[in-house]
C-alpha positions in Angstrom: 84.9 101.6 -54.7 88.3 100.0 -54.1 91.3 101.6 -55.8 93.4 99.6 -58.3 96.5 97.9 -57.0 99.8 99.8 -56.9 101.1 97.3 -59.5 98.9 98.9 -62.1 99.7 102.4 -60.9 103.4 101.6 -61.4 102.7 101.1 -65.1 101.3 104.6 -65.6 99.7 105.9 -68.8 101.6 104.8 -71.8 102.2 106.5 -75.1 100.4 103.5 -76.7 97.3 104.6 -74.8 97.6 108.2 -76.0 97.9 107.0 -79.6 95.0 104.6 -79.2 92.8 107.4 -77.7 93.7 109.6 -80.7 92.9 106.8 -83.1 89.5 106.3 -81.6 88.9 110.1 -81.7 89.8 110.3 -85.4 87.7 107.2 -86.2 84.7 108.7 -84.4 85.1 111.8 -86.5 84.9 109.7 -89.6 88.6 109.7 -90.6 89.8 106.9 -92.9 92.9 105.6 -91.0 95.7 103.3 -92.0 97.0 101.6 -88.9 100.8 100.8 -89.1 101.2 100.7 -85.3 100.4 97.3 -83.8 102.7 94.4 -84.7 100.0 91.9 -85.4 100.2 89.8 -88.6 97.4 90.7 -91.0 98.0 87.7 -93.2 96.1 84.4 -92.7 97.8 81.1 -91.9 98.5 78.8 -94.8 95.4 76.9 -95.9 96.8 73.5 -94.9 97.5 74.7 -91.3 93.9 76.0 -91.1 92.6 72.7 -92.3 94.5 70.8 -89.6 93.2 73.3 -87.0 89.6 72.9 -88.3 89.8 69.1 -88.2 91.2 69.1 -84.7 88.4 71.5 -83.5 85.8 69.0 -84.7 87.3 66.1 -82.7 85.1 65.4 -79.7 88.2 64.5 -77.6 89.9 67.9 -78.0 88.0 69.9 -75.4 89.5 68.8 -72.1 92.1 70.7 -70.1 95.7 70.3 -71.4 98.6 70.2 -69.1 100.8 73.3 -68.8 103.5 71.3 -70.5 101.3 70.7 -73.5 101.4 67.6 -75.5 104.3 65.2 -76.0 103.9 65.6 -79.8 104.2 69.4 -79.7 107.3 69.4 -77.4 108.9 66.7 -79.6 108.3 68.7 -82.8 109.7 71.9 -81.2 112.9 70.0 -80.3 113.1 68.6 -83.8 112.5 72.0 -85.4 115.2 73.5 -83.2 117.7 70.8 -84.2 117.0 71.3 -87.9 116.8 75.1 -87.9 119.7 76.0 -85.5 121.6 72.7 -84.8 120.7 73.0 -81.1 119.8 69.8 -79.3 116.9 70.0 -76.8 115.3 67.5 -74.4 111.6 67.7 -75.2 110.7 66.5 -71.7 112.7 69.1 -69.7 113.9 71.9 -72.1 110.7 72.8 -74.0 107.6 74.5 -72.7 104.5 75.5 -74.8 103.2 79.0 -74.2 99.9 80.9 -74.9 101.9 83.0 -77.3 105.5 84.1 -76.5 104.2 87.1 -74.5 102.8 84.7 -72.0 106.3 83.5 -71.1 107.9 87.0 -71.4 105.6 88.3 -68.7 105.6 85.3 -66.4 109.3 84.8 -66.3 109.5 87.8 -64.1 107.0 86.4 -61.6 109.1 83.2 -61.6 112.4 84.9 -60.7 111.9 88.5 -59.5 111.2 89.4 -55.9 110.2 93.0 -55.0 113.3 95.2 -55.3 115.3 92.9 -57.5 117.1 94.4 -60.5 116.8 93.4 -64.1 118.5 94.7 -67.2 115.9 95.7 -69.8 116.8 97.0 -73.3 115.9 100.6 -74.1 114.3 101.0 -76.6 112.5 97.7 -75.9 109.3 95.8 -76.3 107.0 97.2 -73.5 106.1 93.8 -71.9 109.7 93.6 -70.6 109.2 96.6 -68.4 105.6 95.9 -67.6 106.3 92.3 -66.5 109.2 93.5 -64.3 107.1 96.3 -62.7 104.2 93.9 -62.0 106.6 91.6 -60.2 107.9 94.5 -58.1 111.3 94.6 -59.7 113.5 97.6 -60.6 114.5 98.3 -64.1 118.1 99.0 -65.2 117.9 100.3 -68.7 120.5 99.1 -71.2 120.8 101.7 -74.0 120.5 100.4 -77.5 122.2 103.0 -79.6 122.4 103.4 -83.4 126.2 103.7 -83.3 126.4 100.3 -81.7 124.0 98.7 -84.2 121.4 98.7 -81.4 123.3 96.1 -79.5 124.0 96.7 -75.8 127.6 97.7 -74.9 128.3 95.1 -72.2 131.6 96.9 -71.3 129.6 100.0 -70.3 127.4 98.2 -67.8 128.2 99.0 -64.2 129.8 95.9 -62.6 128.2 96.7 -59.2 124.7 96.7 -60.9 125.6 93.6 -62.8 126.4 91.8 -59.6 123.1 92.8 -58.1 120.9 92.1 -61.1 119.1 88.8 -61.5 118.3 88.7 -65.3 118.8 90.4 -68.6 116.4 90.5 -71.5 117.5 90.6 -75.1 115.5 90.5 -78.4 116.9 89.9 -81.9 115.7 90.5 -84.6 114.7 93.4 -82.5 111.4 95.1 -81.8 111.3 98.0 -82.3 114.7 98.7 -84.0 114.7 95.7 -86.4 118.4 95.2 -85.5 120.0 91.8 -85.7 122.7 90.1 -83.6 125.4 87.6 -84.6 126.7 84.6 -82.8 129.8 86.4 -81.7 127.7 88.9 -79.7 125.7 86.1 -78.1 128.9 84.4 -77.0 130.0 87.6 -75.3 126.6 87.7 -73.6 127.1 84.1 -72.3 130.5 85.1 -70.9 129.0 88.2 -69.2 126.1 86.1 -67.7 128.6 83.6 -66.3 130.7 86.3 -64.8 127.8 88.0 -63.0 125.5 85.0 -62.5 122.7 86.5 -64.7 119.7 84.7 -66.2 119.5 85.6 -69.9 116.1 85.7 -71.5 116.2 86.0 -75.3 113.0 86.9 -77.2 113.4 85.4 -80.7 109.8 86.1 -81.9 111.1 87.3 -85.3 113.8 84.6 -86.0 111.8 83.4 -89.1 111.0 86.9 -90.5 114.2 87.9 -92.3 115.0 89.1 -95.8 117.4 88.4 -98.8 118.2 85.0 -97.4 119.5 86.2 -94.1 119.1 83.6 -91.3 119.0 85.0 -87.8 120.9 82.9 -85.2 119.6 81.5 -82.0 121.1 82.6 -78.6 121.3 79.0 -77.8 123.8 78.4 -80.5 126.4 80.2 -78.4 128.7 78.0 -76.4 127.4 77.5 -72.9 124.1 79.4 -73.6 121.9 76.7 -72.1 123.8 77.0 -68.8 122.7 80.6 -68.4 119.4 81.2 -70.3 116.3 80.4 -72.3 114.8 81.6 -75.5 111.2 82.4 -76.4 109.7 81.7 -79.9 106.4 82.8 -81.4 104.5 80.3 -83.5 101.9 83.0 -83.7 104.1 85.4 -85.5 106.0 82.8 -87.6 102.8 81.2 -89.1 100.3 84.1 -88.8 98.5 82.4 -86.0 98.4 85.5 -83.8 94.9 85.1 -82.5 95.4 81.4 -81.8 98.1 82.3 -79.2 101.0 79.8 -79.4 104.6 80.0 -78.6 107.3 78.1 -76.7 110.2 78.6 -74.4 113.4 76.5 -74.7 116.7 76.2 -73.0 118.0 75.7 -69.5 116.0 72.8 -67.9 115.9 74.4 -64.4 114.5 77.7 -65.7 112.0 75.9 -67.9 110.9 73.8 -64.9 110.5 76.9 -62.8 108.5 78.7 -65.4 106.3 75.6 -65.8 105.8 75.4 -62.1 104.6 79.1 -62.0 102.3 78.6 -64.9 100.8 75.4 -63.5 99.4 77.6 -60.7 97.9 80.1 -63.2 96.6 78.3 -66.3 95.9 74.9 -67.8 97.8 75.2 -71.0 97.2 75.8 -74.6 94.0 74.6 -76.4 94.8 71.1 -77.8 93.7 71.8 -81.4 96.1 74.8 -81.4 98.9 72.6 -80.3 98.1 70.1 -83.1 98.1 72.9 -85.7 101.3 74.3 -84.3 103.0 71.0 -84.5 101.9 70.6 -88.1 103.1 74.1 -88.9 106.6 73.5 -87.4 106.8 70.2 -89.3 105.5 71.4 -92.7 105.4 75.2 -92.8 108.7 76.1 -94.5 106.9 77.1 -97.7 104.6 79.4 -95.7 107.5 81.0 -93.9 109.2 81.8 -97.3 105.9 83.3 -98.6 105.7 85.4 -95.5 109.2 86.6 -95.9 108.7 87.5 -99.5 105.4 89.4 -98.7 107.0 91.5 -95.9 110.1 92.2 -98.0 107.9 93.6 -100.8 106.1 95.7 -98.2 109.4 96.9 -96.7 110.8 97.9 -100.1 107.6 99.7 -101.1 107.5 101.7 -97.9 111.2 102.7 -97.8 111.4 103.5 -101.5 108.2 105.5 -101.5 109.1 107.5 -98.4 112.6 108.2 -99.8 111.0 110.0 -102.7 109.6 112.5 -100.2 113.0 112.9 -98.5 112.3 110.5 -95.6 115.4 108.2 -95.5 114.8 105.0 -93.6 117.3 102.2 -92.9 116.7 98.9 -94.6 116.0 96.2 -92.0 117.3 92.6 -92.3 114.5 91.2 -90.2 111.2 91.7 -88.2 108.0 93.2 -89.4 109.1 96.7 -88.5 110.9 99.7 -89.9 112.7 101.9 -87.3 112.6 105.3 -88.9 114.2 108.6 -87.8 111.6 111.4 -87.3 111.9 113.4 -90.6 110.8 116.7 -89.1 112.0 119.0 -86.4 109.6 117.5 -83.9 109.7 115.0 -81.1 108.4 111.5 -81.9 105.0 112.0 -80.2 104.3 115.3 -81.9 105.3 113.9 -85.3 103.2 110.7 -84.9 100.2 112.7 -83.8 100.4 115.1 -86.7 100.9 112.2 -89.1 97.7 110.7 -87.7 95.6 113.8 -87.7 96.8 115.2 -91.1 97.5 112.0 -93.1 95.5 109.4 -91.3 98.5 107.1 -90.9 99.1 105.6 -87.4 102.7 104.8 -86.3 104.2 104.5 -82.9 106.4 107.2 -81.4 109.8 105.8 -80.5 109.7 107.1 -76.9 106.9 104.5 -76.3 109.7 102.0 -76.1 111.9 103.9 -73.8 113.8 107.2 -73.6 116.4 106.1 -76.0 113.7 105.6 -78.6 113.1 109.4 -78.8 113.8 110.7 -82.3 112.4 107.7 -84.1 109.0 106.1 -84.9 108.2 102.4 -85.5 106.3 101.6 -88.6 104.7 98.1 -88.8 104.4 96.5 -92.2 101.0 95.0 -91.3 98.9 96.1 -94.3 98.5 94.7 -97.8 100.6 96.3 -100.5 97.7 98.3 -101.9 96.9 99.8 -98.5 100.6 100.4 -97.9 100.9 102.2 -101.2 98.0 104.5 -100.1 99.9 105.1 -96.8 103.0 106.0 -98.7 101.1 108.5 -100.9 99.6 110.1 -97.8 103.0 110.3 -96.1 104.5 111.9 -99.3 101.7 114.5 -99.3 102.1 115.2 -95.6 105.9 115.7 -95.8 105.6 118.0 -98.9 103.2 120.2 -97.0 105.7 120.5 -94.2 
């Protein structure tokens, strides 16, 4: 039997795999688990969005291949949504590209720009696809520490200029996964200046731009002066409108970069299923009420978790955005040991911070992906677990 490629070997066994194996082991033993690990929306899309999708699926003409660039309608709606939401003007023909979920683009951008041995700046802690996509393209990771004392923003002044001159791209992500940190326009303007100085491509993952609390409105990287000259931004329709299984996102920004990514994808796939594009266009045009309902639901969950855990002495920061809480380990353990004990003894699954990079050690990521009643049960289990300790 042939051995797997060295590309897969370079990924290694992940902490996610360890936790998934433990989860299966506990389920097999009959344990009742509450999974707060995977950042997958548990809520259904708004009924009107599902109706649009259902009607499109019944159309006989919706079953052919779609082009990688999707439909003119979807690209136009993306540009209009961007103008209304962020005040950023986009050309729907050259600066918008539909994706099979934002992760599709996050992974493929490396294949479009990275040759074996090329350097890329990757946030640490950071969403694992950034590292995985880079490794699969044969690139080399230069970790940018995201530290609590800096508000989980990279300190651009601490980056080695020699490495910056050699690197080809930099990934950023705000509101952030896993830390739930947010960035302001001033920070993004500094990033643009940094990118211009060192000829870097900036890739900003904005999957959680529409999941924020208390009226907070995350900004777009493309709102920064000159941002379109140096980068692109990825959005997740899947996360914003609870269409995770339908797989829909889009990339916007620099026309040359969008064209290069489109060229790569045209050799790999045939584009998003047409009814999903139709439903996505409808959601972007009519889904503000569902966004607000989503925000309210996740804010209630956030408050329930943080207030409940505080009663047991586990102090967690109050995030302004995302579907995650980045919580310091409340015991004298490393993040993996704590997460495994919490799973075995309380039946609550969270992700050890080290799964997102070495600078994630000392934390765990808790995903707010269960209904309030289930989350309340999780809080009670956590309280009992911590009292035992």
